[in-house]
N, CA, C and O atoms as CSV, one atom per row, in Angstrom:
chain,resi,resn,atom,element,x,y,z
A,1,MET,N,N,101.534,55.232,-38.213
A,1,MET,CA,C,100.267,54.678,-37.750
A,1,MET,C,C,100.487,53.806,-36.449
A,1,MET,O,O,101.405,52.990,-36.379
A,2,ILE,N,N,99.654,54.013,-35.501
A,2,ILE,CA,C,99.705,53.155,-34.245
A,2,ILE,C,C,98.674,52.083,-34.329
A,2,ILE,O,O,97.502,52.350,-34.595
A,3,ASP,N,N,99.103,50.854,-34.102
A,3,ASP,CA,C,98.279,49.732,-34.111
A,3,ASP,C,C,97.646,49.674,-32.641
A,3,ASP,O,O,98.236,49.081,-31.738
A,4,TRP,N,N,96.536,50.253,-32.462
A,4,TRP,CA,C,95.862,50.313,-31.171
A,4,TRP,C,C,95.439,48.966,-30.642
A,4,TRP,O,O,95.391,48.784,-29.425
A,5,GLY,N,N,95.134,48.020,-31.493
A,5,GLY,CA,C,94.789,46.711,-31.055
A,5,GLY,C,C,95.959,46.018,-30.367
A,5,GLY,O,O,95.792,45.388,-29.323
A,6,ALA,N,N,97.182,46.144,-30.979
A,6,ALA,CA,C,98.376,45.549,-30.388
A,6,ALA,C,C,98.669,46.263,-29.079
A,6,ALA,O,O,99.044,45.621,-28.098
A,7,PHE,N,N,98.506,47.572,-29.047
A,7,PHE,CA,C,98.725,48.321,-27.894
A,7,PHE,C,C,97.794,47.841,-26.716
A,7,PHE,O,O,98.244,47.745,-25.574
A,8,VAL,N,N,96.595,47.568,-26.998
A,8,VAL,CA,C,95.654,47.100,-25.927
A,8,VAL,C,C,96.060,45.668,-25.500
A,8,VAL,O,O,95.985,45.315,-24.323
A,9,VAL,N,N,96.490,44.858,-26.484
A,9,VAL,CA,C,96.889,43.512,-26.129
A,9,VAL,C,C,98.134,43.511,-25.159
A,9,VAL,O,O,98.189,42.742,-24.200
A,10,VAL,N,N,99.040,44.332,-25.434
A,10,VAL,CA,C,100.272,44.485,-24.632
A,10,VAL,C,C,99.939,44.993,-23.273
A,10,VAL,O,O,100.427,44.504,-22.254
A,11,PHE,N,N,99.068,46.018,-23.281
A,11,PHE,CA,C,98.669,46.653,-21.985
A,11,PHE,C,C,97.899,45.572,-21.120
A,11,PHE,O,O,98.152,45.461,-19.921
A,12,ALA,N,N,97.027,44.839,-21.702
A,12,ALA,CA,C,96.243,43.810,-20.901
A,12,ALA,C,C,97.189,42.729,-20.450
A,12,ALA,O,O,97.051,42.254,-19.323
A,13,ALA,N,N,98.154,42.305,-21.267
A,13,ALA,CA,C,99.088,41.247,-20.868
A,13,ALA,C,C,99.972,41.781,-19.723
A,13,ALA,O,O,100.274,41.039,-18.788
A,14,ALA,N,N,100.383,43.044,-19.787
A,14,ALA,CA,C,101.276,43.586,-18.694
A,14,ALA,C,C,100.434,43.676,-17.412
A,14,ALA,O,O,100.902,43.338,-16.324
A,15,LEU,N,N,99.224,44.124,-17.558
A,15,LEU,CA,C,98.366,44.203,-16.308
A,15,LEU,C,C,98.025,42.886,-15.683
A,15,LEU,O,O,98.016,42.754,-14.459
A,16,VAL,N,N,97.726,41.848,-16.559
A,16,VAL,CA,C,97.452,40.529,-15.962
A,16,VAL,C,C,98.693,39.947,-15.376
A,16,VAL,O,O,98.635,39.337,-14.309
A,17,GLY,N,N,99.830,40.109,-16.033
A,17,GLY,CA,C,101.118,39.572,-15.582
A,17,GLY,C,C,101.476,40.186,-14.203
A,17,GLY,O,O,101.914,39.490,-13.287
A,18,THR,N,N,101.272,41.512,-14.099
A,18,THR,CA,C,101.568,42.143,-12.805
A,18,THR,C,C,100.673,41.701,-11.746
A,18,THR,O,O,101.110,41.520,-10.609
A,19,VAL,N,N,99.434,41.513,-12.044
A,19,VAL,CA,C,98.492,41.087,-10.974
A,19,VAL,C,C,98.861,39.688,-10.486
A,19,VAL,O,O,98.882,39.424,-9.284
A,20,VAL,N,N,99.170,38.746,-11.489
A,20,VAL,CA,C,99.517,37.418,-11.221
A,20,VAL,C,C,100.855,37.281,-10.311
A,20,VAL,O,O,100.906,36.528,-9.339
A,21,VAL,N,N,101.899,38.073,-10.729
A,21,VAL,CA,C,103.132,38.000,-9.953
A,21,VAL,C,C,102.983,38.589,-8.564
A,21,VAL,O,O,103.377,37.962,-7.580
A,22,VAL,N,N,102.412,39.799,-8.466
A,22,VAL,CA,C,102.180,40.401,-7.138
A,22,VAL,C,C,101.298,39.517,-6.281
A,22,VAL,O,O,101.581,39.273,-5.108
A,23,GLY,N,N,100.198,39.033,-6.906
A,23,GLY,CA,C,99.250,38.202,-6.100
A,23,GLY,C,C,99.861,36.899,-5.562
A,23,GLY,O,O,99.656,36.499,-4.417
A,24,LEU,N,N,100.607,36.279,-6.446
A,24,LEU,CA,C,101.267,35.067,-5.978
A,24,LEU,C,C,102.277,35.348,-4.907
A,24,LEU,O,O,102.386,34.574,-3.956
A,25,TYR,N,N,103.020,36.422,-5.018
A,25,TYR,CA,C,104.039,36.754,-4.022
A,25,TYR,C,C,103.392,37.099,-2.639
A,25,TYR,O,O,103.852,36.660,-1.585
A,26,ALA,N,N,102.279,37.925,-2.712
A,26,ALA,CA,C,101.594,38.199,-1.496
A,26,ALA,C,C,100.937,37.070,-0.822
A,26,ALA,O,O,100.909,36.971,0.404
A,27,LEU,N,N,100.382,36.177,-1.669
A,27,LEU,CA,C,99.741,34.912,-1.085
A,27,LEU,C,C,100.870,34.054,-0.482
A,27,LEU,O,O,100.728,33.510,0.613
A,28,GLY,N,N,101.984,33.943,-1.210
A,28,GLY,CA,C,103.122,33.207,-0.631
A,28,GLY,C,C,103.596,33.655,0.701
A,28,GLY,O,O,103.835,32.847,1.598
A,29,LEU,N,N,103.742,35.017,0.846
A,29,LEU,CA,C,104.174,35.676,2.056
A,29,LEU,C,C,103.159,35.301,3.166
A,29,LEU,O,O,103.537,34.858,4.251
A,30,ARG,N,N,101.876,35.492,2.856
A,30,ARG,CA,C,100.843,35.276,3.848
A,30,ARG,C,C,100.859,33.804,4.332
A,30,ARG,O,O,100.781,33.550,5.534
A,31,LEU,N,N,100.958,32.866,3.420
A,31,LEU,CA,C,100.986,31.444,3.769
A,31,LEU,C,C,102.334,31.127,4.541
A,31,LEU,O,O,102.362,30.265,5.420
A,32,LEU,N,N,103.326,31.779,4.215
A,32,LEU,CA,C,104.597,31.547,4.980
A,32,LEU,C,C,104.429,32.017,6.461
A,32,LEU,O,O,104.911,31.367,7.389
A,33,VAL,N,N,103.770,33.102,6.633
A,33,VAL,CA,C,103.478,33.537,8.054
A,33,VAL,C,C,102.554,32.630,8.774
A,33,VAL,O,O,102.763,32.301,9.941
A,34,VAL,N,N,101.483,32.204,8.052
A,34,VAL,CA,C,100.535,31.290,8.630
A,34,VAL,C,C,101.250,29.990,9.007
A,34,VAL,O,O,100.936,29.392,10.036
A,35,GLY,N,N,102.168,29.562,8.219
A,35,GLY,CA,C,102.902,28.344,8.384
A,35,GLY,C,C,103.892,28.364,9.537
A,35,GLY,O,O,104.516,27.352,9.856
A,36,GLY,N,N,104.035,29.592,10.190
A,36,GLY,CA,C,104.925,29.686,11.332
A,36,GLY,C,C,106.325,30.061,10.937
A,36,GLY,O,O,107.198,30.082,11.805
A,37,ARG,N,N,106.600,30.361,9.686
A,37,ARG,CA,C,107.931,30.712,9.368
A,37,ARG,C,C,107.990,32.267,8.947
A,37,ARG,O,O,108.146,32.647,7.786
A,38,VAL,N,N,107.854,33.041,9.979
A,38,VAL,CA,C,107.854,34.505,9.793
A,38,VAL,C,C,109.196,34.996,9.329
A,38,VAL,O,O,110.193,34.824,10.029
A,39,PRO,N,N,109.247,35.607,8.159
A,39,PRO,CA,C,110.503,36.128,7.645
A,39,PRO,C,C,111.013,37.411,8.414
A,39,PRO,O,O,110.526,38.518,8.188
A,40,VAL,N,N,111.951,37.218,9.271
A,40,VAL,CA,C,112.547,38.329,9.950
A,40,VAL,C,C,113.873,38.681,9.256
A,40,VAL,O,O,114.819,37.893,9.276
A,41,VAL,N,N,113.930,39.854,8.653
A,41,VAL,CA,C,115.104,40.256,7.917
A,41,VAL,C,C,115.855,41.369,8.667
A,41,VAL,O,O,115.292,42.443,8.881
A,42,VAL,N,N,117.009,41.155,9.036
A,42,VAL,CA,C,117.857,42.152,9.729
A,42,VAL,C,C,118.276,43.230,8.714
A,42,VAL,O,O,118.937,42.944,7.716
A,43,PRO,N,N,117.875,44.463,9.001
A,43,PRO,CA,C,118.246,45.523,7.982
A,43,PRO,C,C,119.824,45.719,7.977
A,43,PRO,O,O,120.522,45.558,8.978
A,44,ALA,N,N,120.280,46.075,6.767
A,44,ALA,CA,C,121.685,46.404,6.611
A,44,ALA,C,C,121.973,47.710,7.254
A,44,ALA,O,O,121.127,48.604,7.296
A,45,GLU,N,N,123.152,47.821,7.750
A,45,GLU,CA,C,123.623,49.073,8.317
A,45,GLU,C,C,124.257,49.909,7.269
A,45,GLU,O,O,125.236,49.486,6.653
A,46,PHE,N,N,123.752,51.059,7.042
A,46,PHE,CA,C,124.267,52.072,6.112
A,46,PHE,C,C,124.735,53.251,6.846
A,46,PHE,O,O,124.033,53.635,7.782
A,47,THR,N,N,125.850,53.906,6.557
A,47,THR,CA,C,126.247,55.113,7.301
A,47,THR,C,C,125.335,56.261,7.056
A,47,THR,O,O,125.164,57.103,7.938
A,48,ASP,N,N,124.736,56.338,5.896
A,48,ASP,CA,C,123.798,57.453,5.644
A,48,ASP,C,C,122.358,57.128,5.760
A,48,ASP,O,O,121.508,57.851,5.241
A,49,ALA,N,N,122.061,56.055,6.429
A,49,ALA,CA,C,120.652,55.606,6.599
A,49,ALA,C,C,119.898,56.536,7.462
A,49,ALA,O,O,120.422,57.055,8.448
A,50,ILE,N,N,118.585,56.772,7.085
A,50,ILE,CA,C,117.769,57.622,7.869
A,50,ILE,C,C,117.292,56.953,9.145
A,50,ILE,O,O,117.275,57.543,10.225
A,51,THR,N,N,116.893,55.654,8.969
A,51,THR,CA,C,116.444,54.876,10.135
A,51,THR,C,C,117.315,53.623,10.259
A,51,THR,O,O,117.407,52.833,9.319
A,52,VAL,N,N,117.961,53.443,11.432
A,52,VAL,CA,C,118.674,52.288,11.642
A,52,VAL,C,C,118.065,51.536,12.892
A,52,VAL,O,O,117.917,52.150,13.948
A,53,LEU,N,N,117.752,50.352,12.786
A,53,LEU,CA,C,117.243,49.639,13.901
A,53,LEU,C,C,118.336,49.194,14.889
A,53,LEU,O,O,119.373,48.650,14.508
A,54,THR,N,N,118.055,49.448,16.158
A,54,THR,CA,C,119.045,49.024,17.122
A,54,THR,C,C,118.997,47.525,17.360
A,54,THR,O,O,117.998,46.895,17.013
A,55,PRO,N,N,119.998,46.947,17.916
A,55,PRO,CA,C,119.908,45.453,18.302
A,55,PRO,C,C,118.709,45.174,19.169
A,55,PRO,O,O,118.082,44.122,19.045
A,56,ALA,N,N,118.372,46.124,20.067
A,56,ALA,CA,C,117.228,45.893,20.949
A,56,ALA,C,C,115.937,45.777,20.152
A,56,ALA,O,O,115.112,44.893,20.386
A,57,GLU,N,N,115.788,46.685,19.216
A,57,GLU,CA,C,114.591,46.599,18.311
A,57,GLU,C,C,114.565,45.351,17.434
A,57,GLU,O,O,113.492,44.809,17.168
A,58,ILE,N,N,115.665,44.913,17.006
A,58,ILE,CA,C,115.722,43.717,16.227
A,58,ILE,C,C,115.342,42.483,17.181
A,58,ILE,O,O,114.561,41.610,16.801
A,59,ALA,N,N,115.872,42.471,18.289
A,59,ALA,CA,C,115.477,41.367,19.181
A,59,ALA,C,C,114.049,41.440,19.639
A,59,ALA,O,O,113.424,40.409,19.888
A,60,SER,N,N,113.520,42.630,19.755
A,60,SER,CA,C,112.029,42.773,20.030
A,60,SER,C,C,111.227,42.217,18.861
A,60,SER,O,O,110.246,41.509,19.087
A,61,ALA,N,N,111.595,42.501,17.655
A,61,ALA,CA,C,110.854,41.929,16.516
A,61,ALA,C,C,110.945,40.474,16.426
A,61,ALA,O,O,109.968,39.827,16.049
A,62,GLU,N,N,112.068,39.901,16.751
A,62,GLU,CA,C,112.196,38.453,16.708
A,62,GLU,C,C,111.344,37.756,17.809
A,62,GLU,O,O,110.696,36.731,17.598
A,63,ARG,N,N,111.407,38.422,19.036
A,63,ARG,CA,C,110.477,37.959,20.067
A,63,ARG,C,C,109.072,37.908,19.691
A,63,ARG,O,O,108.396,36.905,19.921
A,64,LYS,N,N,108.578,38.997,19.095
A,64,LYS,CA,C,107.206,39.193,18.593
A,64,LYS,C,C,106.864,38.005,17.582
A,64,LYS,O,O,105.785,37.413,17.631
A,65,ALA,N,N,107.862,37.707,16.670
A,65,ALA,CA,C,107.631,36.737,15.660
A,65,ALA,C,C,107.524,35.396,16.322
A,65,ALA,O,O,106.667,34.596,15.946
A,66,ALA,N,N,108.386,35.109,17.323
A,66,ALA,CA,C,108.334,33.813,18.011
A,66,ALA,C,C,107.049,33.674,18.762
A,66,ALA,O,O,106.464,32.591,18.773
A,67,LYS,N,N,106.585,34.718,19.389
A,67,LYS,CA,C,105.320,34.684,20.188
A,67,LYS,C,C,104.126,34.388,19.235
A,67,LYS,O,O,103.218,33.634,19.585
A,68,ALA,N,N,104.151,35.002,18.022
A,68,ALA,CA,C,103.133,34.815,17.089
A,68,ALA,C,C,103.105,33.381,16.504
A,68,ALA,O,O,102.069,32.810,16.162
A,69,ALA,N,N,104.341,32.864,16.425
A,69,ALA,CA,C,104.427,31.458,15.975
A,69,ALA,C,C,103.864,30.492,17.042
A,69,ALA,O,O,103.254,29.476,16.708
A,70,ARG,N,N,104.087,30.839,18.377
A,70,ARG,CA,C,103.548,29.909,19.360
A,70,ARG,C,C,102.064,29.974,19.441
A,70,ARG,O,O,101.409,28.993,19.793
A,71,LYS,N,N,101.512,31.137,19.115
A,71,LYS,CA,C,99.998,31.299,19.274
A,71,LYS,C,C,99.299,30.674,18.062
A,71,LYS,O,O,98.069,30.711,18.011
A,72,ASN,N,N,99.974,30.134,17.135
A,72,ASN,CA,C,99.435,29.673,15.889
A,72,ASN,C,C,98.538,28.505,16.212
A,72,ASN,O,O,99.000,27.516,16.782
A,73,PRO,N,N,97.134,28.599,15.827
A,73,PRO,CA,C,96.184,27.517,16.134
A,73,PRO,C,C,96.283,26.340,15.212
A,73,PRO,O,O,95.536,25.386,15.431
A,74,LEU,N,N,97.105,26.299,14.224
A,74,LEU,CA,C,97.175,25.251,13.271
A,74,LEU,C,C,98.005,24.077,13.789
A,74,LEU,O,O,98.945,24.251,14.564
A,75,THR,N,N,97.636,22.893,13.345
A,75,THR,CA,C,98.426,21.660,13.755
A,75,THR,C,C,99.746,21.698,12.944
A,75,THR,O,O,99.865,22.449,11.975
A,76,PRO,N,N,100.697,20.901,13.346
A,76,PRO,CA,C,101.969,20.895,12.650
A,76,PRO,C,C,101.821,20.478,11.121
A,76,PRO,O,O,102.536,20.973,10.250
A,77,GLY,N,N,100.961,19.647,10.895
A,77,GLY,CA,C,100.698,19.259,9.517
A,77,GLY,C,C,100.099,20.359,8.696
A,77,GLY,O,O,100.512,20.549,7.552
A,78,GLN,N,N,99.136,21.106,9.222
A,78,GLN,CA,C,98.656,22.290,8.510
A,78,GLN,C,C,99.687,23.354,8.336
A,78,GLN,O,O,99.711,24.021,7.301
A,79,ARG,N,N,100.544,23.543,9.310
A,79,ARG,CA,C,101.567,24.592,9.107
A,79,ARG,C,C,102.610,24.114,8.054
A,79,ARG,O,O,103.158,24.925,7.307
A,80,ARG,N,N,102.853,22.871,8.014
A,80,ARG,CA,C,103.796,22.354,7.062
A,80,ARG,C,C,103.111,22.461,5.624
A,80,ARG,O,O,103.813,22.801,4.672
A,81,LEU,N,N,101.876,22.205,5.460
A,81,LEU,CA,C,101.126,22.337,4.176
A,81,LEU,C,C,101.113,23.794,3.753
A,81,LEU,O,O,101.290,24.098,2.574
A,82,ALA,N,N,100.905,24.706,4.708
A,82,ALA,CA,C,100.945,26.135,4.359
A,82,ALA,C,C,102.278,26.587,3.901
A,82,ALA,O,O,102.374,27.366,2.952
A,83,ALA,N,N,103.345,26.117,4.554
A,83,ALA,CA,C,104.678,26.471,4.124
A,83,ALA,C,C,105.018,25.963,2.782
A,83,ALA,O,O,105.625,26.683,1.990
A,84,TYR,N,N,104.643,24.706,2.471
A,84,TYR,CA,C,104.893,24.146,1.172
A,84,TYR,C,C,104.062,24.852,0.108
A,84,TYR,O,O,104.546,25.045,-1.007
A,85,THR,N,N,102.849,25.238,0.408
A,85,THR,CA,C,102.065,25.961,-0.522
A,85,THR,C,C,102.679,27.359,-0.777
A,85,THR,O,O,102.633,27.862,-1.900
A,86,ALA,N,N,103.236,27.964,0.249
A,86,ALA,CA,C,103.912,29.213,0.095
A,86,ALA,C,C,105.136,29.062,-0.876
A,86,ALA,O,O,105.374,29.916,-1.730
A,87,TYR,N,N,105.859,28.000,-0.716
A,87,TYR,CA,C,107.017,27.822,-1.615
A,87,TYR,C,C,106.478,27.574,-2.948
A,87,TYR,O,O,107.073,28.071,-3.904
A,88,ALA,N,N,105.396,26.849,-3.146
A,88,ALA,CA,C,104.868,26.720,-4.467
A,88,ALA,C,C,104.427,28.062,-5.100
A,88,ALA,O,O,104.642,28.288,-6.291
A,89,CYS,N,N,103.823,28.927,-4.310
A,89,CYS,CA,C,103.542,30.228,-4.794
A,89,CYS,C,C,104.728,31.049,-5.316
A,89,CYS,O,O,104.653,31.758,-6.319
A,90,PHE,N,N,105.808,30.906,-4.577
A,90,PHE,CA,C,107.020,31.619,-4.932
A,90,PHE,C,C,107.578,31.026,-6.167
A,90,PHE,O,O,108.154,31.754,-6.976
A,91,ALA,N,N,107.440,29.683,-6.380
A,91,ALA,CA,C,107.981,29.032,-7.582
A,91,ALA,C,C,107.140,29.518,-8.764
A,91,ALA,O,O,107.678,29.869,-9.814
A,92,LEU,N,N,105.781,29.534,-8.578
A,92,LEU,CA,C,104.959,29.936,-9.687
A,92,LEU,C,C,105.181,31.431,-10.104
A,92,LEU,O,O,105.037,31.809,-11.266
A,93,CYS,N,N,105.542,32.249,-9.075
A,93,CYS,CA,C,105.811,33.633,-9.359
A,93,CYS,C,C,107.164,33.668,-10.122
A,93,CYS,O,O,107.280,34.451,-11.066
A,94,GLY,N,N,108.095,32.937,-9.796
A,94,GLY,CA,C,109.346,32.927,-10.622
A,94,GLY,C,C,109.077,32.454,-12.016
A,94,GLY,O,O,109.616,33.028,-12.962
A,95,LEU,N,N,108.278,31.445,-12.192
A,95,LEU,CA,C,107.960,30.843,-13.485
A,95,LEU,C,C,107.215,31.904,-14.334
A,95,LEU,O,O,107.448,31.997,-15.539
A,96,ALA,N,N,106.362,32.665,-13.738
A,96,ALA,CA,C,105.618,33.696,-14.452
A,96,ALA,C,C,106.611,34.723,-14.938
A,96,ALA,O,O,106.529,35.148,-16.090
A,97,VAL,N,N,107.536,35.132,-14.114
A,97,VAL,CA,C,108.534,36.040,-14.596
A,97,VAL,C,C,109.414,35.469,-15.728
A,97,VAL,O,O,109.688,36.170,-16.702
A,98,LEU,N,N,109.846,34.236,-15.610
A,98,LEU,CA,C,110.553,33.627,-16.672
A,98,LEU,C,C,109.804,33.475,-17.943
A,98,LEU,O,O,110.370,33.591,-19.030
A,99,PHE,N,N,108.551,33.219,-17.825
A,99,PHE,CA,C,107.645,33.088,-19.009
A,99,PHE,C,C,107.561,34.468,-19.693
A,99,PHE,O,O,107.593,34.530,-20.922
A,100,GLY,N,N,107.460,35.517,-18.972
A,100,GLY,CA,C,107.455,36.846,-19.491
A,100,GLY,C,C,108.698,37.207,-20.260
A,100,GLY,O,O,108.663,37.813,-21.331
A,101,ILE,N,N,109.792,36.808,-19.663
A,101,ILE,CA,C,111.060,37.005,-20.343
A,101,ILE,C,C,111.159,36.158,-21.650
A,101,ILE,O,O,111.652,36.629,-22.675
A,102,TYR,N,N,110.679,34.916,-21.572
A,102,TYR,CA,C,110.644,34.056,-22.709
A,102,TYR,C,C,109.766,34.700,-23.817
A,102,TYR,O,O,110.102,34.607,-24.997
A,103,LEU,N,N,108.681,35.330,-23.448
A,103,LEU,CA,C,107.811,35.990,-24.489
A,103,LEU,C,C,108.516,37.161,-25.169
A,103,LEU,O,O,108.341,37.373,-26.369
A,104,ILE,N,N,109.293,37.906,-24.435
A,104,ILE,CA,C,109.947,39.187,-24.854
A,104,ILE,C,C,111.137,38.855,-25.710
A,104,ILE,O,O,111.304,39.452,-26.774
A,105,VAL,N,N,112.006,37.891,-25.278
A,105,VAL,CA,C,113.279,37.702,-25.904
A,105,VAL,C,C,113.268,37.180,-27.375
A,105,VAL,O,O,113.968,37.721,-28.231
A,106,PRO,N,N,112.451,36.105,-27.654
A,106,PRO,CA,C,112.405,35.618,-29.056
A,106,PRO,C,C,111.877,36.693,-30.016
A,106,PRO,O,O,112.346,36.809,-31.148
A,107,PHE,N,N,110.936,37.447,-29.568
A,107,PHE,CA,C,110.330,38.445,-30.534
A,107,PHE,C,C,111.318,39.620,-30.683
A,107,PHE,O,O,111.352,40.246,-31.742
A,108,PHE,N,N,112.099,39.927,-29.678
A,108,PHE,CA,C,113.060,40.985,-29.782
A,108,PHE,C,C,114.089,40.655,-30.852
A,108,PHE,O,O,114.416,41.494,-31.692
A,109,HIS,N,N,114.577,39.476,-30.820
A,109,HIS,CA,C,115.670,39.078,-31.728
A,109,HIS,C,C,115.026,38.833,-33.209
A,109,HIS,O,O,115.707,39.038,-34.214
A,110,ALA,N,N,113.806,38.427,-33.277
A,110,ALA,CA,C,113.273,38.122,-34.572
A,110,ALA,C,C,113.011,39.424,-35.334
A,110,ALA,O,O,113.070,39.447,-36.564
A,111,GLY,N,N,112.721,40.513,-34.602
A,111,GLY,CA,C,112.410,41.788,-35.227
A,111,GLY,C,C,113.657,42.576,-35.631
A,111,GLY,O,O,113.573,43.550,-36.379
A,112,ALA,N,N,114.819,42.139,-35.123
A,112,ALA,CA,C,116.120,42.904,-35.392
A,112,ALA,C,C,116.692,42.513,-36.727
A,112,ALA,O,O,117.740,43.023,-37.122
């Protein structure tokens, strides 16, 4: 017999957890960009990579990020607040993941 009520509870918890983690991460990235700390990640070089950015393309992306940071209409205090709020979003995202692991691990061992 399948306990459909428990299935619905697990499905709803997984859906809500996913929305919370993805939402907090997206909000954190947006606030990080608004705060003037654009994350520019240099791609790794792989021998079998389909697309590899050239150093000129990487430099162009860094120049565009610096230009966008200069055009930011926020005051330094507002940018600092946005960056700290972004870090708080990332921390909450990590806590949500840890809470999910906490919920899974004790019940896994109790049922064994």
